[in-house]
C-alpha positions in Angstrom: -13.6 -113.5 44.5 -14.5 -110.6 42.2 -14.0 -108.1 45.0 -10.6 -109.4 45.9 -9.6 -109.0 42.2 -10.7 -105.4 42.1 -8.8 -104.5 45.2 -5.6 -105.9 43.8 -5.9 -103.8 40.7 -6.5 -100.6 42.7 -3.5 -101.5 44.9 -1.2 -101.8 41.8 -2.4 -98.5 40.4 -1.8 -96.7 43.6 1.7 -98.1 43.8 2.3 -97.0 40.2 1.1 -93.4 40.9 3.2 -93.2 44.1 6.3 -94.3 42.1 5.6 -91.6 39.4 5.2 -88.9 42.0 8.5 -89.8 43.6 10.3 -89.6 40.2 8.6 -86.2 39.4 9.7 -84.8 42.7 13.2 -85.9 42.1 13.2 -84.3 38.6 11.8 -81.1 40.1 14.5 -80.9 42.7 17.1 -81.5 40.0 15.7 -78.8 37.8 15.5 -76.3 40.7 19.1 -77.1 41.4 20.2 -76.6 37.8 18.2 -73.3 37.4 19.7 -72.0 40.6 23.1 -72.8 39.2 22.2 -70.9 36.0 20.9 -67.9 37.9 24.2 -67.7 39.9 26.2 -67.9 36.7 24.1 -65.3 35.0 24.4 -62.9 37.9 28.1 -63.3 37.9 28.1 -62.7 34.1 26.0 -59.6 34.5 28.3 -58.2 37.1 31.2 -58.9 34.8 29.5 -57.2 31.8 28.2 -54.1 33.6 31.4 -52.0 33.1 31.3 -53.0 29.4 27.7 -51.9 29.1 28.4 -48.6 30.7 31.3 -48.0 28.3 29.2 -49.0 25.3 26.4 -46.5 26.4 29.0 -43.8 26.9 30.4 -44.5 23.5 27.0 -44.4 21.9 26.2 -41.1 23.5 29.5 -39.7 22.5 28.8 -40.8 18.9 25.4 -39.2 19.0 26.9 -35.9 20.4 29.7 -36.0 17.7 27.0 -36.5 15.0 24.9 -33.6 16.4 28.0 -31.4 16.6 29.0 -32.2 13.0 25.5 -31.5 11.7 25.4 -28.1 13.7 28.9 -27.3 12.3 27.7 -28.1 8.8 24.7 -25.7 9.3 26.9 -23.0 10.6 29.4 -23.4 7.8 26.5 -23.2 5.4 25.3 -19.9 6.9 28.9 -18.5 6.6 28.9 -19.6 3.0 25.5 -18.0 2.4 26.8 -14.8 4.0 29.9 -14.8 1.7 27.7 -15.2 -1.4 25.2 -12.6 -0.2 27.9 -10.1 0.5 29.3 -10.5 -3.1 25.8 -9.7 -4.4 25.3 -6.8 -2.1 28.7 -5.2 -3.1 27.7 -5.4 -6.7 24.6 -3.4 -5.9 20.9 -3.8 -7.1 21.2 -2.1 -10.4 22.6 -5.1 -12.4 20.3 -7.8 -11.0 17.6 -6.5 -8.7 15.9 -9.9 -8.2 19.2 -11.5 -7.1 19.9 -8.6 -4.9 16.6 -8.9 -3.1 17.2 -12.6 -2.7 20.5 -11.8 -1.0 18.8 -9.5 1.4 16.3 -12.2 2.4 19.2 -14.6 2.9 20.9 -12.1 5.2 17.7 -11.7 7.2 17.5 -15.5 7.6 21.1 -15.6 8.8 20.4 -12.9 11.4 17.4 -14.8 12.7 19.5 -18.0 12.9 22.3 -16.5 14.9 19.9 -14.5 17.1 18.2 -17.7 18.2 21.5 -19.6 18.6 23.6 -17.2 20.6 25.3 -20.1 22.4 27.5 -20.7 19.4 31.0 -19.2 19.8 31.5 -16.0 17.8 27.7 -15.8 17.1 27.9 -12.2 18.3 30.6 -11.3 15.8 28.8 -12.8 12.8 25.5 -11.1 13.9 27.2 -7.7 14.0 28.8 -8.3 10.6 25.6 -9.5 9.0 23.6 -6.6 10.4 26.1 -4.1 9.1 26.0 -5.7 5.7 22.2 -5.7 5.8 22.1 -2.0 6.7 24.4 -1.3 3.8 22.2 -3.3 1.5 19.0 -1.4 2.5 20.8 1.9 2.0 21.6 0.9 -1.5 18.0 -0.1 -2.0 16.9 3.4 -0.9 19.3 4.9 -3.5 17.9 2.5 -6.2 14.3 3.4 -5.3 15.1 7.1 -5.4 16.9 6.9 -8.7 14.3 4.8 -10.4 11.4 7.0 -9.1 13.3 10.2 -10.2 14.2 8.9 -13.6 10.7 7.9 -14.5 8.9 10.9 -12.8 8.4 13.6 -15.4 5.8 16.4 -15.6 2.9 15.5 -17.9 2.7 17.8 -21.0 -0.7 19.5 -21.5 -1.2 17.9 -24.9 -1.0 14.4 -23.3 -3.6 15.4 -20.8 -5.9 16.8 -23.4 -5.6 13.5 -25.4 -7.0 11.8 -22.3 -10.1 13.9 -22.2 -13.4 13.0 -24.0 -13.6 14.7 -27.4 -16.4 17.1 -26.2 -14.1 18.5 -23.5 -10.9 18.9 -25.4 -9.8 22.5 -25.9 -10.2 24.0 -29.3 -7.1 25.2 -31.1 -8.4 28.7 -31.4 -9.6 29.5 -27.9 -7.8 27.1 -25.7 -11.0 26.5 -23.9 -12.9 23.2 -23.9 -14.3 22.2 -27.3 -18.0 22.6 -28.1 -19.4 22.7 -24.5 -20.3 26.3 -24.8 -22.4 25.8 -27.8 -24.5 23.1 -26.2 -27.5 23.6 -23.9 -27.0 23.0 -20.2 -29.0 19.7 -20.4 -27.0 18.5 -23.4 -23.7 19.4 -21.7 -24.7 17.6 -18.5 -25.6 14.5 -20.5 -22.2 14.6 -22.2 -20.5 14.9 -18.8 -22.4 11.9 -17.4 -21.4 9.6 -20.4 -17.9 11.0 -20.8 -15.0 8.5 -20.7 -11.6 9.6 -19.4 -8.4 7.8 -20.1 -6.1 7.8 -17.0 -2.7 9.0 -18.1 0.4 6.8 -17.6 2.5 8.7 -15.1 5.2 6.0 -14.6 5.8 3.1 -17.1 3.9 0.0 -16.0 7.1 -2.2 -16.2 8.8 0.0 -13.6 6.0 -0.2 -11.0 6.6 -3.8 -9.9 10.3 -3.0 -9.3 9.4 0.0 -7.2 6.9 -2.1 -5.3 9.6 -4.7 -4.5 12.0 -2.1 -3.3 9.4 -0.4 -1.2 8.5 -3.7 0.4 12.1 -4.5 1.4 12.5 -1.0 2.9 9.3 -1.5 5.0 10.5 -4.9 6.2 13.8 -3.2 7.2 11.8 -0.6 9.3 12.6 2.3 6.9 9.0 3.4 6.3 9.6 7.1 7.1 12.6 7.3 4.8 10.6 5.6 2.1 7.7 8.0 2.6 9.9 11.1 2.5 11.6 9.9 -0.7 8.3 9.2 -2.5 6.7 12.5 -1.3 9.8 14.7 -2.2 10.0 13.1 -5.6 6.4 12.9 -6.7 4.9 16.1 -5.2 7.0 18.6 -7.2 6.4 16.6 -10.4 2.6 16.9 -9.9 2.9 20.6 -9.2 5.0 21.1 -12.3 2.4 19.3 -14.4 -0.3 21.7 -13.2 2.0 24.7 -13.8 2.6 23.5 -17.4 -1.2 23.3 -17.7 -1.5 26.9 -16.6 -2.5 26.6 -12.9 -1.2 29.4 -10.7 -1.7 30.4 -7.1 -3.7 33.6 -6.9 -4.8 35.3 -3.7 -7.9 37.3 -2.9 -5.9 40.6 -3.5 -4.7 39.3 -6.9 -8.2 38.6 -7.9 -9.5 42.0 -6.8 -6.9 43.8 -8.9 -7.7 42.0 -12.1 -10.0 43.4 -14.9 -13.2 41.5 -15.2 -12.5 40.2 -18.7 -9.1 38.7 -17.6 -10.6 37.3 -14.5 -13.5 35.7 -16.4 -11.0 34.0 -18.7 -9.0 32.7 -15.7 -12.2 31.3 -14.1 -13.0 29.5 -17.3 -9.6 28.0 -17.4 -9.8 27.1 -13.7 -12.9 25.0 -14.3 -11.1 23.1 -17.0 -8.0 22.7 -14.8 -10.0 21.4 -11.9 -11.6 18.7 -14.1 -8.2 17.7 -15.5 -6.5 17.6 -12.1 -9.1 15.5 -10.4 -10.2 13.1 -13.2 -6.7 12.7 -14.8 -3.7 13.8 -12.7 -4.9 12.9 -9.2 -6.5 9.7 -10.5 -3.2 8.7 -12.2 -1.3 9.6 -9.1 -3.6 7.4 -7.0 -3.1 4.5 -9.4 0.7 4.8 -9.1 0.6 5.1 -5.3 -1.7 2.0 -5.0 0.6 -0.1 -7.1 3.9 0.9 -5.5 2.5 0.6 -1.9 0.2 -2.4 -2.5 -0.2 -4.2 0.8 1.1 -1.2 2.7 -2.2 0.6 3.3 -1.2 3.2 5.9 2.0 4.2 4.0 0.0 4.3 0.7 -2.7 6.6 2.1 -0.2 8.9 3.8 2.0 9.1 0.7 -0.9 10.0 -1.6 -2.2 12.6 0.8 1.1 14.4 1.1 2.0 14.2 -2.6 -1.3 15.9 -3.6 -1.9 18.3 -0.7 -0.1 21.3 -2.2 -1.6 20.8 -5.7 -5.1 20.6 -4.3 -4.4 23.7 -2.2 -3.4 25.8 -5.2 -6.6 24.8 -7.1 -8.9 25.4 -4.2 -7.3 28.7 -3.1 -8.3 30.3 -6.4 -11.9 29.2 -5.9 -11.8 30.5 -2.4 -10.4 33.9 -3.6 -13.3 34.2 -6.1 -15.9 33.2 -3.5 -14.5 35.8 -1.1 -14.0 38.6 -3.6 -16.4 41.6 -4.0 -19.8 40.5 -5.3 -21.2 41.9 -8.5 -24.1 40.7 -10.8 -21.9 39.5 -13.6 -20.0 37.1 -11.3 -23.2 35.1 -10.6 -22.8 33.0 -13.8 -19.2 32.1 -13.2 -19.9 31.3 -9.6 -22.6 28.9 -10.7 -20.2 27.4 -13.2 -17.6 27.0 -10.5 -20.1 25.4 -8.2 -21.1 23.0 -11.0 -17.5 21.7 -11.5 -17.1 21.2 -7.8 -20.3 19.2 -7.7 -19.2 17.2 -10.8 -15.8 16.2 -9.3 -17.2 15.6 -5.8 -17.6 11.8 -6.3 -14.0 11.4 -7.5 -12.8 13.5 -4.6 -14.7 11.3 -2.2 -13.1 8.2 -3.7 -9.6 9.4 -4.2 -9.3 11.2 -0.9 -11.3 8.7 1.1 -8.7 7.8 3.7 -8.3 9.4 7.1 -5.1 11.0 5.9 -7.1 13.0 3.4 -9.9 14.3 5.7 -8.6 17.9 5.4 -8.6 17.8 1.6 -12.2 16.3 1.5 -13.5 18.9 3.9 -11.8 21.8 2.0 -13.3 20.7 -1.3 -16.8 20.4 0.3 -16.4 23.7 2.0 -15.5 25.5 -1.3 -18.6 24.0 -3.0 -20.8 25.3 -0.1 -19.1 28.7 -0.2 -19.6 29.1 -3.9 -23.3 28.2 -3.6 -23.7 30.6 -0.7 -21.9 33.4 -2.6 -24.0 32.8 -5.7 -27.2 33.0 -3.6 -26.0 36.3 -2.0 -25.1 37.7 -5.4 -28.6 36.9 -6.8 -30.1 38.6 -3.7 -27.9 41.6 -4.4 -29.2 41.7 -8.0 -32.8 41.5 -6.8 -32.3 44.3 -4.3 -30.5 46.5 -6.9 -33.4 46.1 -9.3 -35.9 47.0 -6.6 -33.9 50.1 -5.7 -33.4 51.3 -9.2 -34.4 55.0 -9.2 -34.9 55.4 -13.0 -38.1 57.2 -13.6 -37.6 58.0 -17.3 -40.4 56.5 -19.4 -39.7 55.0 -22.8 -41.6 57.1 -25.2 -41.0 55.1 -28.4 -42.8 52.0 -27.1 -39.7 49.9 -26.9 -38.9 47.7 -23.8 -37.4 49.6 -20.9 -33.6 49.0 -20.7 -33.9 47.8 -17.1 -36.6 45.3 -18.0 -34.5 44.1 -20.9 -31.5 43.8 -18.7 -33.4 41.8 -16.1 -35.0 39.5 -18.7 -31.7 38.7 -20.3 -30.0 38.2 -16.9 -32.7 35.7 -15.8 -32.6 34.0 -19.3 -28.9 33.4 -18.9 -29.5 31.8 -15.6 -31.6 29.1 -17.2 -29.2 28.3 -20.0 
């Protein structure tokens, strides 16, 4: 009985499941049919919308292109406006407002770079030519301004100004014109004074003008006008330096000029030359180097070349006198001045090595060193001549009153002077 009951329950559940599956299958078929209908409708709608989508995409792209074109046109119009404003500043010239003028030049360079990299723009070639022409005119005015500024503020230095820059112990006395009390000191005391001496570098160009000259030089270099800048600087500064030395008393003397001079006059000129050499190296050349370094700051090769060419003639005039003395006929009295000349060359050697340390100044350094060596060699040969002259002295006359023989006295005094 129990078994039969269970079988009936199972049979009813199976029938219920079968009925549910049949309903599910019907629903599935209906859903497939409905979805198929939707797919068909959507395909038809997509087909109908495709032309509209294409038109919309084209419109969007056209809008983007128009936007880009407007922005490009705005940039180009801005460049034209900058060119117009820069041109007005260039035509006014750099004298009124140098900073604004230099800014205008930088703007023109920016415009040239822009149109050079965007040559596809219509009329870019025309605006490029116009801007380059304006830029060349601007640089030409800069050259004129640089030359005028440099010329106006480049004046020979008066001797009194140079003497004021010397240490007190080396300033010339009012009576003699030679250096102060150096002659009254012993050699050791004099050397100590030289080692501790403080020199004041003279102001050759007002400090407020140097930054302006530097900015002008920088713009000319950027424009590729290095050689014109170099020639302008050299042709302005070199004559001024030479005039400063002439005012001081420096003159070019040849070996023949030296040979014709009386010893007293020549000795005085040698004393002056020693003083001039010290002033030239420690004051004038040092001041010129300072000016050159500031104007050509960041332009190393141009700086070194300019300093070398500005100073070359002045150095040559000074060294040529030393060479003339070293090559002139030897005599015992010249030994002392030869040693003094050698001493000054040795004294200024460190400054010469520093000031003329670049490759452009090799010839100057070598000439100075060569003169020092020649003076030392001539001094040595002069002393040897003196020694031989004493040995060959044929005086046989005896001194009957018991005083020192004149030759002995002469030799003792000569040697004593050597040690002072």
